[in-house]
Structure formats: structure tokens, C-alpha cells
Steps between C-alpha positions, in 0.01 A plus 500: 500500500332379181537177308434450130525232234622584150390156372835462326834325544774762538869468411639639826862440394470722191296759689762532774782513244339781298330708771728651766216537752441122505704272726466124451700240687305172473747320729394737780130561421270384216367850426654801330499828691397796283557837670287777349623854573189706428258445657723318745413130520647152489365216289583137562462313170478127456563298185135384493380860461389557855621815670475691824513879521599667824628833625239731352195625682229612259291321240603758239871434565447124488332535160791715374759250624318201352449673164868601485618151598264324258637709211858394582422139592294441183824485299613199705191279474586144394144374474149591608298307756126555467325566832348192660124479465304540819248230582 
């Protein structure tokens, strides 16, 4: 399992409406479930840009899944959140 932060606010409603592989029911759960077929993985996406990737077992596959998802998700970014500065 890997977590990531896109540093962006995502329109999960539009994403789930346009992309068949994304299931979003905010009454049930605050995250959208994005099922990636190849390499097989599941992403849990949150409106604040945080996501969790599970179901794949190699670093190479994780990178492929995240790159594929980022390309699709980038069309649904509402605004960007710069990373917080570390003290």
C-alpha cells in the first residue's frame, strides 16, 4: 500500500461521472474508488488530493498506476494546494 498527495483539490463528482472505473458515493464513503485494470490496482481518491494505492506488488507497477491515474485525474483539478513547508 502506498499513499500520495497530489497537492490539488479534485472534483470527484465529475471524475466519477466521466470515468467508468471510478465509483463515488459520498453518502457512503468520502473517497472515490478508482479501479485500474492494468497493472491491477485500486486507488482511493479524496477531494483534498490525497490518495491511497493498493493491490499491486512492485514499485514499477505502483509508478505505472500513479502515472496513469495522474494523467486522468489532472483533468478534474479544481485548484492547486502548494505543499506545506517543513520546519
